[in-house]
C-alpha positions as CSV (number, residue, x, y, z in Angstrom):
1,M,11.0,-14.0,20.1
2,N,11.2,-17.5,21.5
3,T,10.5,-21.0,20.0
4,K,7.0,-21.3,21.4
5,S,5.8,-18.0,19.7
6,I,7.8,-18.7,16.2
7,L,5.6,-22.1,16.2
8,S,2.3,-20.2,17.1
9,L,2.9,-17.7,14.4
10,V,3.7,-20.5,11.5
11,S,0.9,-22.8,12.4
12,I,-1.7,-19.5,11.8
13,M,0.5,-19.4,8.9
14,V,-0.7,-23.0,7.7
15,V,-4.2,-22.7,8.8
16,W,-4.4,-19.4,7.1
17,G,-3.0,-21.0,3.7
18,L,-4.9,-24.3,3.3
19,N,-8.1,-21.9,4.2
20,F,-8.2,-21.4,0.0
21,S,-8.3,-25.2,-0.5
22,I,-10.6,-25.9,2.5
23,I,-13.1,-23.3,0.8
24,K,-12.7,-25.3,-2.5
25,I,-13.7,-28.5,-0.8
26,G,-16.9,-26.6,1.0
27,L,-18.3,-25.8,-2.0
28,D,-18.5,-29.5,-3.4
29,T,-22.2,-29.4,-2.1
30,I,-23.0,-26.1,-1.0
31,S,-23.1,-22.4,-2.9
32,P,-20.7,-19.9,-2.1
33,W,-23.4,-17.9,-0.7
34,L,-24.5,-20.3,1.8
35,L,-21.0,-21.3,2.7
36,S,-20.0,-17.9,3.3
37,M,-23.2,-17.2,5.7
38,G,-22.4,-20.7,7.3
39,R,-18.8,-19.9,7.9
40,Y,-19.9,-16.4,10.2
41,L,-23.0,-18.2,11.7
42,F,-20.6,-20.7,13.3
43,T,-17.8,-18.3,14.1
44,V,-20.8,-16.3,15.9
45,V,-22.5,-19.1,17.8
46,P,-21.9,-19.8,20.5
47,I,-18.5,-17.7,21.3
48,I,-20.2,-14.4,21.0
49,F,-21.7,-15.0,24.1
50,F,-18.7,-15.1,25.9
51,I,-17.0,-12.6,24.5
52,P,-17.0,-8.5,25.1
53,R,-18.2,-6.1,22.9
54,P,-15.5,-4.2,21.3
55,E,-15.0,-1.0,22.8
56,C,-15.5,1.1,19.7
57,H,-18.5,2.7,17.4
58,W,-20.9,0.3,16.5
59,K,-20.6,1.7,13.0
60,W,-17.0,0.4,12.5
61,V,-18.2,-2.7,13.5
62,V,-21.0,-2.8,11.0
63,L,-18.6,-1.8,8.2
64,F,-16.2,-3.9,9.1
65,G,-18.9,-7.0,9.1
66,I,-19.9,-5.2,5.2
67,F,-16.5,-5.2,4.0
68,S,-15.0,-8.1,5.6
69,G,-18.2,-10.1,5.3
70,I,-20.4,-9.9,2.8
71,F,-17.5,-8.8,-0.1
72,Q,-14.0,-9.6,1.0
73,F,-15.3,-13.8,1.7
74,A,-18.2,-13.7,-0.4
75,L,-16.0,-12.5,-3.7
76,L,-13.2,-14.6,-2.9
77,T,-15.7,-17.7,-2.1
78,F,-17.1,-17.4,-5.9
79,S,-13.5,-16.9,-7.2
80,I,-12.8,-19.9,-6.6
81,E,-15.9,-21.5,-7.5
82,F,-15.5,-19.7,-11.4
83,G,-11.9,-21.4,-11.5
84,M,-9.4,-19.6,-9.2
85,S,-7.2,-22.4,-8.2
86,P,-6.7,-22.0,-4.4
87,G,-3.0,-21.8,-4.4
88,L,-2.8,-18.8,-7.0
89,A,-6.2,-17.2,-4.5
90,S,-3.4,-17.3,-2.2
91,V,-0.9,-15.8,-3.9
92,A,-3.2,-13.1,-5.7
93,L,-5.4,-11.9,-2.9
94,Q,-2.1,-10.7,-1.1
95,V,-2.6,-7.7,-3.2
96,H,-4.8,-6.3,-0.9
97,V,-1.7,-5.0,0.9
98,F,-1.2,-2.6,-2.5
99,F,-4.8,-1.4,-2.5
100,T,-4.5,-0.9,1.6
101,I,-1.5,1.8,0.9
102,I,-3.8,3.0,-2.1
103,L,-6.5,3.8,0.3
104,G,-4.4,5.2,3.0
105,I,-3.2,7.9,1.0
106,V,-6.8,8.8,-0.1
107,F,-8.5,8.7,3.0
108,L,-5.7,8.9,5.8
109,H,-3.4,11.1,3.9
110,E,-0.6,9.0,4.7
111,R,3.0,9.4,2.8
112,I,3.8,8.0,-0.1
113,T,7.4,7.2,-0.3
114,K,9.9,5.5,-3.5
115,I,9.5,2.3,-1.4
116,T,5.7,2.3,-1.6
117,V,6.1,3.4,-5.3
118,T,8.0,0.8,-6.3
119,S,6.2,-2.1,-4.5
120,L,2.9,-0.9,-6.2
121,I,4.6,-1.3,-9.6
122,I,6.1,-4.8,-8.7
123,G,2.8,-5.8,-7.4
124,L,-0.3,-4.5,-9.8
125,G,2.1,-5.8,-12.4
126,G,1.9,-9.0,-11.3
127,L,-1.8,-8.8,-11.1
128,I,-1.9,-7.5,-15.0
129,V,0.0,-10.3,-15.9
130,L,-2.3,-12.7,-14.2
131,G,-5.6,-11.0,-15.9
132,S,-4.1,-10.2,-19.5
133,S,-2.6,-13.7,-20.3
134,K,-4.5,-16.4,-21.8
135,D,-1.5,-19.0,-21.2
136,T,-3.6,-19.7,-17.9
137,D,-6.7,-21.7,-17.0
138,T,-8.0,-19.0,-14.6
139,N,-10.3,-16.8,-16.5
140,M,-11.3,-13.1,-16.8
141,I,-14.3,-13.4,-14.1
142,A,-12.9,-14.9,-11.3
143,V,-9.6,-12.9,-11.6
144,I,-12.1,-9.4,-11.2
145,L,-13.6,-11.0,-8.1
146,L,-10.5,-12.0,-6.4
147,S,-9.5,-8.6,-7.3
148,L,-12.1,-7.0,-5.8
149,S,-12.1,-9.1,-2.7
150,A,-8.4,-7.7,-2.2
151,L,-10.3,-4.4,-2.7
152,S,-12.8,-5.0,0.0
153,W,-9.8,-6.6,2.4
154,A,-8.3,-3.1,2.1
155,F,-11.2,-1.1,2.8
156,S,-11.7,-3.3,6.3
157,N,-8.3,-2.6,6.6
158,I,-8.4,1.2,6.7
159,I,-11.6,0.6,8.9
160,T,-9.6,-1.5,11.5
161,K,-6.9,1.8,11.4
162,K,-10.3,4.2,12.1
163,T,-10.9,1.7,15.1
164,G,-8.2,2.5,17.2
165,D,-6.7,0.4,19.5
166,V,-9.5,-1.9,20.0
167,N,-8.9,-5.3,21.0
168,M,-9.6,-7.0,17.2
169,F,-10.4,-10.6,18.2
170,S,-13.7,-9.3,20.0
171,F,-14.0,-7.2,17.2
172,V,-13.9,-9.9,14.5
173,I,-16.3,-12.0,16.4
174,W,-19.0,-9.2,17.1
175,S,-18.2,-7.8,13.3
176,S,-19.4,-11.7,12.4
177,L,-22.9,-11.1,13.0
178,I,-23.6,-8.3,10.5
179,P,-22.9,-11.0,7.0
180,I,-24.9,-13.9,8.2
181,F,-28.6,-12.1,7.1
182,P,-27.4,-10.3,4.1
183,L,-25.8,-13.6,2.8
184,L,-28.6,-15.3,3.9
185,F,-31.1,-13.5,1.8
186,M,-28.9,-13.5,-1.0
187,S,-28.7,-17.2,-1.3
188,I,-32.9,-16.9,-1.3
189,Y,-32.4,-14.3,-3.8
190,F,-30.5,-16.2,-6.3
191,D,-31.0,-20.0,-5.0
192,G,-34.4,-19.4,-4.2
193,W,-36.1,-21.1,-1.2
194,D,-36.3,-24.5,-2.6
195,G,-32.3,-24.2,-3.6
196,V,-31.5,-23.5,-0.3
197,V,-33.2,-26.5,1.4
198,Q,-31.6,-28.7,-1.3
199,N,-28.3,-27.4,-0.4
200,I,-28.9,-28.2,3.2
201,E,-30.3,-31.3,2.8
202,S,-27.6,-32.6,0.5
203,I,-24.8,-31.1,2.8
204,S,-21.5,-33.6,2.3
205,G,-19.6,-34.4,5.4
206,A,-16.6,-32.8,3.8
207,S,-18.5,-29.1,3.5
208,I,-19.4,-29.4,7.2
209,M,-16.1,-30.1,7.9
210,S,-15.3,-26.9,5.8
211,L,-17.5,-24.8,7.3
212,L,-16.0,-25.9,11.1
213,Y,-13.1,-25.3,9.5
214,L,-13.4,-22.0,8.1
215,S,-15.2,-20.7,11.5
216,Y,-13.1,-22.3,14.4
217,A,-9.7,-23.0,12.7
218,T,-9.4,-20.1,10.2
219,T,-11.7,-16.9,12.4
220,I,-11.6,-18.2,16.2
221,F,-8.1,-19.7,16.7
222,G,-6.3,-18.2,13.4
223,F,-7.5,-14.5,14.7
224,G,-7.5,-15.0,18.3
225,L,-4.0,-16.3,18.6
226,W,-3.0,-13.7,16.1
227,S,-4.3,-10.9,18.4
228,T,-2.3,-12.5,21.0
229,M,0.9,-12.5,18.9
230,I,0.5,-9.0,18.2
231,K,-0.2,-7.6,21.4
232,K,2.6,-9.7,23.4
233,H,5.5,-8.8,19.9
234,G,4.0,-5.8,18.3
235,S,2.7,-6.0,14.5
236,G,6.1,-5.0,13.2
237,T,7.6,-8.3,14.4
238,V,5.2,-10.6,13.8
239,A,3.7,-9.2,10.0
240,P,6.7,-10.7,8.0
241,F,5.3,-14.2,9.0
242,T,2.3,-13.3,6.6
243,L,4.5,-14.1,3.6
244,L,3.9,-17.6,4.3
245,V,0.6,-17.6,3.6
246,P,0.6,-17.7,-0.1
247,I,3.6,-20.3,0.4
248,F,1.1,-22.8,2.7
249,G,-1.6,-21.9,0.1
250,V,0.2,-23.1,-3.2
251,L,1.5,-25.9,-0.9
252,G,-2.1,-27.2,0.0
253,G,-3.5,-26.9,-3.2
254,Y,-1.0,-29.4,-4.7
255,L,-0.7,-31.8,-2.0
256,I,-4.9,-31.5,-1.9
257,F,-5.9,-31.0,-5.6
258,G,-2.8,-31.7,-7.2
259,D,-3.0,-27.9,-8.5
260,V,0.1,-27.0,-10.3
261,L,0.7,-23.1,-11.3
262,S,1.7,-22.4,-14.9
263,S,4.2,-20.0,-15.8
264,V,2.5,-16.7,-16.2
265,E,0.7,-17.8,-12.7
266,T,4.2,-18.4,-11.1
267,V,6.0,-15.0,-12.9
268,S,2.5,-13.5,-11.5
269,G,2.5,-14.8,-8.1
270,I,6.5,-14.1,-7.4
271,L,5.7,-10.3,-9.0
272,I,3.4,-10.3,-5.9
273,L,6.0,-11.8,-3.3
274,I,8.7,-9.6,-4.4
275,A,6.4,-6.5,-4.1
276,L,4.9,-7.8,-0.7
277,G,9.2,-8.5,0.6
278,I,9.7,-4.7,-0.7
279,I,6.7,-3.3,1.7
280,V,7.6,-5.4,4.9
281,F,11.4,-5.4,4.8
282,G,11.9,-2.1,2.7
283,K,11.5,0.2,5.7
284,R,13.7,-1.4,7.7
285,Y,16.9,-1.1,5.5
286,S,16.0,2.4,4.7
287,Q,16.3,3.1,8.3
């Protein structure tokens, strides 16, 4: 892998890591429902008119849009709204890897190994430490919401595997159509039409910039370049770079909000990262 590809992958991880702090900025003057809806609206318009439809059955596009958009991102946004710090969210959300393994065993009949069991025990242990301790400012509601977000991400990963060899950039863009109207309906139902109008009228420049970042930087730039790197170098080569996401996530939370992880949150994060490292590198060393 040349220097240009390495820098490209690192830039994606920076964008994805800062994503968590950008969500918190966006929530300053706009509700979680509208922030989530706006992210997908700006992702779709106008680029969808220039992107060919993915070559797979429509049911996978719809299911991915439901789990990735309506559940995963909305639940992540609400977890931050309920007090989950951006840095901690970027670390704890990585448990989606372990949920994906469990779902893969159940639905895809994938083989379980000693490496898999070890990583699952350590990773889920890290999540239990975070949720059960009182030595943290993060409340249980935020932890549950983030865990459900990670579980939704895992279902999205299973759906992606079921689609087979498909252009992921096209797949992500077209699936972004699915969450828009359900999220808008949920916003109207919970906030009321007057609340929606008030949110739009009082939206700040920072929230608008947050929406543009989440749409164009995180989704279009991030997934577009990520798909290119996977095609060029293979998923096995580029996957380890995702371990940089929580590092940039914690750094972003510190630089933007001054967030510092407590001792318990740090221990929890370290356990999760160790488990991720076992998953990513364990198979290489066992071969």
